[in-house]
C-alpha positions as CSV (number, residue, x, y, z in Angstrom):
1,M,-9.2,-9.3,-21.4
2,E,-9.2,-6.6,-24.1
3,I,-6.4,-4.3,-25.1
4,W,-8.0,-1.3,-23.5
5,H,-8.2,-3.1,-20.2
6,F,-4.4,-3.1,-20.0
7,F,-4.2,0.6,-20.8
8,L,-6.9,1.2,-18.1
9,L,-4.8,-0.8,-15.6
10,T,-1.7,1.3,-16.4
11,G,-3.6,4.5,-15.9
12,V,-5.1,3.4,-12.7
13,G,-1.6,2.3,-11.6
14,V,-0.2,5.8,-12.0
15,V,-2.8,7.3,-9.7
16,A,-2.6,4.4,-7.2
17,G,1.2,4.5,-7.1
18,W,1.2,8.3,-6.5
19,I,-1.4,8.1,-3.7
20,N,0.4,5.1,-2.1
21,V,3.7,6.8,-1.8
22,M,2.3,10.2,-0.8
23,A,0.0,8.8,1.9
24,G,-1.7,5.4,1.3
25,G,-4.9,3.9,0.0
26,G,-4.0,3.6,-3.7
27,S,-4.7,-0.1,-3.7
28,M,-8.3,0.8,-2.8
29,L,-8.5,1.8,-6.5
30,S,-6.4,-0.9,-8.2
31,V,-7.8,-4.0,-6.5
32,P,-11.5,-3.1,-7.1
33,V,-10.7,-2.2,-10.8
34,M,-9.3,-5.7,-11.2
35,L,-12.5,-7.2,-9.6
36,F,-14.6,-5.2,-12.0
37,L,-12.6,-6.7,-14.9
38,G,-13.7,-10.1,-13.7
39,I,-10.6,-11.2,-11.8
40,P,-11.3,-13.3,-8.7
41,G,-10.7,-11.5,-5.4
42,P,-7.7,-13.5,-4.0
43,I,-6.0,-13.5,-7.4
44,A,-6.5,-9.7,-7.7
45,N,-5.1,-9.3,-4.2
46,G,-2.0,-11.3,-5.1
47,T,-1.6,-9.8,-8.6
48,N,-1.6,-6.3,-7.0
49,R,1.6,-7.2,-5.2
50,I,3.5,-7.2,-8.6
51,A,2.6,-3.6,-9.0
52,I,3.4,-2.7,-5.4
53,L,6.8,-4.3,-5.8
54,A,7.6,-2.2,-8.9
55,Q,6.2,1.0,-7.3
56,N,8.3,0.8,-4.2
57,T,11.5,-0.3,-6.0
58,V,11.2,2.9,-8.0
59,A,10.3,5.0,-5.0
60,V,13.2,3.7,-2.9
61,T,15.5,4.5,-5.8
62,A,14.1,8.0,-6.2
63,F,14.5,8.8,-2.4
64,F,18.1,7.5,-2.5
65,R,19.0,9.7,-5.5
66,A,17.4,12.7,-3.8
67,G,19.8,12.1,-0.8
68,H,17.2,10.5,1.5
69,S,18.2,7.0,2.7
70,D,19.0,5.2,6.0
71,F,19.1,1.6,4.8
72,R,20.2,0.2,8.1
73,M,17.2,1.5,10.0
74,S,14.9,0.7,7.0
75,L,16.1,-2.9,6.8
76,S,15.7,-3.4,10.5
77,L,12.1,-2.2,10.4
78,A,11.4,-4.2,7.2
79,L,12.7,-7.4,8.8
80,A,10.2,-6.9,11.6
81,A,7.4,-6.7,9.1
82,V,8.4,-9.8,7.2
83,P,7.0,-12.5,9.6
84,G,3.7,-10.6,9.9
85,A,3.5,-10.3,6.1
86,I,4.0,-14.1,5.7
87,L,1.3,-14.8,8.2
88,G,-1.0,-12.2,6.6
89,A,-0.5,-13.5,3.1
90,M,-1.3,-17.1,4.2
91,I,-4.6,-15.8,5.5
92,G,-5.2,-13.7,2.4
93,V,-4.9,-16.7,-0.1
94,R,-7.6,-18.5,1.8
95,L,-10.2,-15.7,1.8
96,T,-12.3,-16.5,-1.2
97,G,-15.7,-15.8,-2.9
98,P,-18.3,-13.6,-1.2
99,W,-16.3,-13.4,2.0
100,F,-13.5,-11.6,0.2
101,D,-15.9,-9.1,-1.3
102,R,-17.5,-8.4,2.0
103,T,-14.2,-8.1,3.8
104,L,-12.8,-5.8,1.1
105,A,-15.9,-3.6,1.2
106,A,-15.7,-3.3,5.0
107,I,-12.0,-2.5,4.8
108,M,-12.6,0.1,2.1
109,V,-15.3,1.8,4.3
110,V,-12.9,2.0,7.3
111,V,-9.9,3.2,5.2
112,M,-12.1,5.8,3.4
113,I,-13.1,7.2,6.8
114,L,-9.4,7.3,7.8
115,M,-8.5,9.0,4.5
116,W,-11.2,11.6,5.0
117,A,-10.4,12.4,8.6
118,H,-6.7,12.0,8.3
119,P,-5.3,12.5,4.8
120,G,-1.8,11.3,5.3
121,R,-0.3,13.8,7.7
122,P,0.0,12.3,11.2
123,V,-0.5,14.7,14.1
124,A,0.6,14.7,17.7
125,R,4.3,14.1,16.9
126,P,6.3,13.2,20.1
127,Q,7.6,16.2,22.0
128,S,11.0,14.5,22.4
129,L,12.5,13.3,19.1
130,T,15.2,11.2,20.8
131,L,14.9,7.6,19.5
132,T,15.1,5.8,22.8
133,R,15.5,2.0,23.1
134,S,12.0,1.7,24.4
135,R,10.5,3.6,21.5
136,L,12.6,1.6,19.0
137,I,11.3,-1.7,20.5
138,W,7.7,-0.6,20.4
139,G,8.2,0.7,16.9
140,H,9.4,-2.8,15.7
141,I,6.5,-4.5,17.4
142,C,4.0,-2.2,15.7
143,I,5.7,-2.7,12.4
144,F,5.2,-6.4,12.7
145,G,1.4,-5.7,13.0
146,A,1.6,-3.5,9.9
147,G,3.3,-6.3,8.1
148,L,0.5,-8.6,9.0
149,W,-2.1,-6.3,7.6
150,G,0.0,-5.6,4.5
151,G,0.5,-9.3,3.8
152,F,-3.2,-9.9,4.2
153,I,-4.8,-7.2,2.1
154,Q,-2.2,-4.3,1.5
155,I,-5.1,-1.8,1.2
156,G,-4.6,1.1,3.6
157,V,-1.3,-0.1,5.0
158,G,0.1,3.4,4.6
159,F,-2.3,4.7,7.2
160,I,-0.9,2.1,9.6
161,L,2.8,2.6,8.8
162,M,2.8,6.5,8.8
163,P,1.6,7.0,12.4
164,I,4.0,4.3,13.6
165,L,7.0,5.9,11.9
166,Y,5.9,9.5,12.8
167,R,4.4,9.2,16.3
168,V,6.1,6.1,17.8
169,L,9.5,6.5,16.2
170,G,9.4,10.3,15.8
171,F,10.7,10.5,12.2
172,D,9.9,13.6,10.1
173,L,7.5,13.2,7.2
174,V,10.2,12.9,4.5
175,R,11.9,10.1,6.5
176,V,8.5,8.6,7.2
177,N,7.8,8.1,3.5
178,M,11.4,7.1,2.9
179,H,11.2,4.2,5.4
180,K,7.6,3.3,4.5
181,V,8.4,2.6,0.8
182,F,11.4,0.4,1.8
183,I,9.4,-1.6,4.4
184,V,6.7,-2.2,1.9
185,L,9.2,-3.2,-0.8
186,V,10.8,-5.9,1.4
187,Y,7.7,-7.5,2.9
188,T,6.0,-7.4,-0.6
189,V,8.7,-9.7,-1.9
190,V,7.8,-12.4,0.6
191,A,4.0,-11.8,0.4
192,L,4.2,-12.1,-3.4
193,I,6.1,-15.4,-3.1
194,V,3.3,-16.8,-0.8
195,F,0.6,-15.7,-3.2
196,A,2.4,-17.0,-6.2
197,S,3.0,-20.4,-4.6
198,Q,-0.7,-20.8,-3.7
199,L,-2.6,-19.0,-6.6
200,Q,-2.2,-18.6,-10.3
201,L,-1.4,-14.9,-10.5
202,L,-2.0,-12.9,-13.7
203,W,1.5,-11.7,-14.5
204,I,0.6,-9.8,-17.6
205,V,-2.2,-7.9,-15.8
206,G,0.2,-7.3,-12.9
207,L,2.9,-6.0,-15.2
208,S,0.5,-3.6,-16.9
209,L,-0.6,-2.3,-13.5
210,A,3.1,-2.2,-12.4
211,A,4.1,0.0,-15.3
212,G,1.6,2.6,-14.0
213,N,2.5,2.1,-10.3
214,A,6.2,2.6,-11.1
215,I,5.5,5.9,-12.7
216,G,3.1,6.9,-9.8
217,G,5.7,5.8,-7.3
218,W,8.4,7.9,-8.9
219,L,6.0,10.9,-9.0
220,G,5.0,10.4,-5.4
221,A,8.6,10.3,-4.2
222,R,9.4,13.4,-6.1
223,T,6.4,15.4,-5.1
224,T,7.1,18.2,-2.7
225,T,3.7,19.8,-2.6
226,T,0.2,18.5,-2.1
227,K,-1.4,20.7,-4.8
228,G,-4.0,18.7,-6.6
229,E,-4.3,15.9,-4.0
230,G,-7.6,17.1,-2.8
231,T,-9.2,16.8,-6.2
232,I,-7.8,13.3,-6.7
233,R,-9.2,12.2,-3.4
234,I,-12.7,13.5,-4.2
235,V,-12.7,11.5,-7.4
236,L,-11.3,8.5,-5.6
237,Y,-14.1,8.7,-2.9
238,S,-16.8,8.9,-5.6
239,V,-15.4,5.8,-7.4
240,L,-15.0,3.9,-4.2
241,V,-18.6,4.4,-3.1
242,V,-19.7,2.8,-6.4
243,F,-17.2,-0.1,-5.7
244,I,-18.5,-0.7,-2.2
245,V,-22.2,-0.7,-3.3
246,K,-21.3,-3.2,-6.1
247,L,-19.3,-5.5,-3.7
248,L,-22.1,-5.6,-1.1
249,A,-25.2,-5.6,-3.3
250,F,-24.3,-7.6,-6.4
């Protein structure tokens, strides 16, 4: 890799980290960029977790310093995601070659549709905001499924976690993002261990991406307005269409 590749990865990481914390889908940008730089799919999938770990560590800290934290609830939900993340990561390390490209392309199409129709603001919030025992149990079950997806591919996991936290558990949007970044932080640790034990991850590449993701994660946690998000998503969609065509046709 050339020097400018590392600067590119850091720049991409800033955008990806901001989008991830604000809503989700940032890994749809970072993983394909690594593929275009010649990194094999499963290694790119695993290396991306280094950046996700840095991004969410910074985001959790930023939320805490801003007075938004509920570590007891966050940890409970995160522990529900961990078994799913381990299983998902074990599947992810075995998806190689053209099958990874095809699977990634299909996932990107689905997540793009979700991003277009539902840009990170879940609707139909429960009429009753009382966190009942039944709602809490169902929330943990759903979080296990989100962990499975996150461990497997990570891309688009925000679009799974946000409706669970908002609609099933009834949290407001600030608490949704607060819990989301903590959950992803915890299960990413175990997913990264699985990937690192099975594949030769590119740590320098991951750290370059992580530097950008950390900045983007901090910005995302601090952002109180969505001004400018629409423009970023238009650019993101345009780039992703090129990625999808490349993955399927070449």
